[in-house]
C-alpha positions as CSV (number, residue, x, y, z in Angstrom):
1,M,0.0,0.0,0.0
2,M,3.0,2.3,-0.2
3,I,1.9,3.5,-3.6
4,F,-1.5,4.4,-2.3
5,S,-0.1,6.4,0.6
6,E,2.4,8.2,-1.6
7,R,-0.3,9.1,-4.2
8,I,-2.8,10.4,-1.6
9,R,-0.1,12.5,0.0
10,L,1.0,13.9,-3.4
11,L,-2.6,14.6,-4.5
12,R,-3.4,16.3,-1.2
13,A,-0.2,18.5,-1.4
14,S,-0.9,19.4,-5.1
15,H,-4.3,20.7,-4.1
16,C,-2.8,22.7,-1.2
17,L,-4.9,20.8,1.4
18,T,-3.9,19.9,4.9
19,Q,-4.4,16.5,6.5
20,V,-7.1,18.0,8.7
21,Q,-9.0,19.2,5.6
22,M,-8.7,15.8,4.0
23,A,-9.9,14.1,7.2
24,Q,-12.9,16.5,7.3
25,A,-13.7,15.9,3.7
26,L,-13.7,12.1,4.2
27,E,-15.5,12.4,7.6
28,I,-12.8,10.5,9.4
29,S,-10.4,11.5,12.2
30,E,-7.2,13.3,11.5
31,R,-5.3,10.3,13.0
32,Q,-7.1,7.9,10.7
33,Y,-6.1,10.0,7.7
34,Q,-2.5,10.3,8.9
35,N,-2.4,6.5,9.2
36,L,-3.5,6.3,5.5
37,E,-0.6,8.5,4.4
38,L,1.9,6.7,6.6
39,A,0.7,3.3,5.2
40,A,0.0,2.3,8.8
41,S,-3.6,1.3,7.8
42,K,-5.4,0.3,4.7
43,P,-8.4,2.4,3.5
44,S,-11.9,1.1,3.8
45,Y,-13.8,0.6,0.6
46,D,-15.9,3.7,1.3
47,N,-12.8,5.8,2.0
48,L,-11.1,4.5,-1.2
49,L,-14.2,5.6,-3.2
50,A,-14.4,8.9,-1.5
51,I,-10.7,9.8,-2.1
52,A,-11.0,8.8,-5.8
53,E,-14.2,10.9,-6.2
54,Y,-12.7,13.8,-4.3
55,F,-9.7,14.1,-6.6
56,G,-11.4,12.9,-9.7
57,V,-9.0,10.0,-10.2
58,S,-9.5,6.3,-10.7
59,I,-9.1,3.7,-7.9
60,D,-6.7,1.9,-10.1
61,Y,-4.5,5.0,-10.1
62,L,-4.7,5.3,-6.3
63,V,-3.6,1.7,-5.7
64,G,-0.9,1.7,-8.4
65,R,-2.5,-0.5,-11.0
66,T,-2.0,2.3,-13.6
67,E,-0.1,5.5,-14.1
68,N,-3.1,7.1,-15.8
69,P,-5.2,9.0,-13.2
70,E,-8.1,9.3,-15.7
71,V,-11.4,7.7,-14.7
72,N,-12.8,5.5,-17.4
73,R,-16.5,6.5,-17.7
């Protein structure tokens, strides 16, 4: 899950968001969000979907299955 944690950290930083803002957007605690970025925990299905939707990227991109962030719709 290192790719996931790196990607969400880079996406968050590129949108000039703090960890607190991301935690609020996902409706989770700041500690839970920090653990996602530190790869100390895995995201729930709901959180994975919420992060992908929030940044407009595919789940495959978040988990490292593709380098293309585009969502196939």
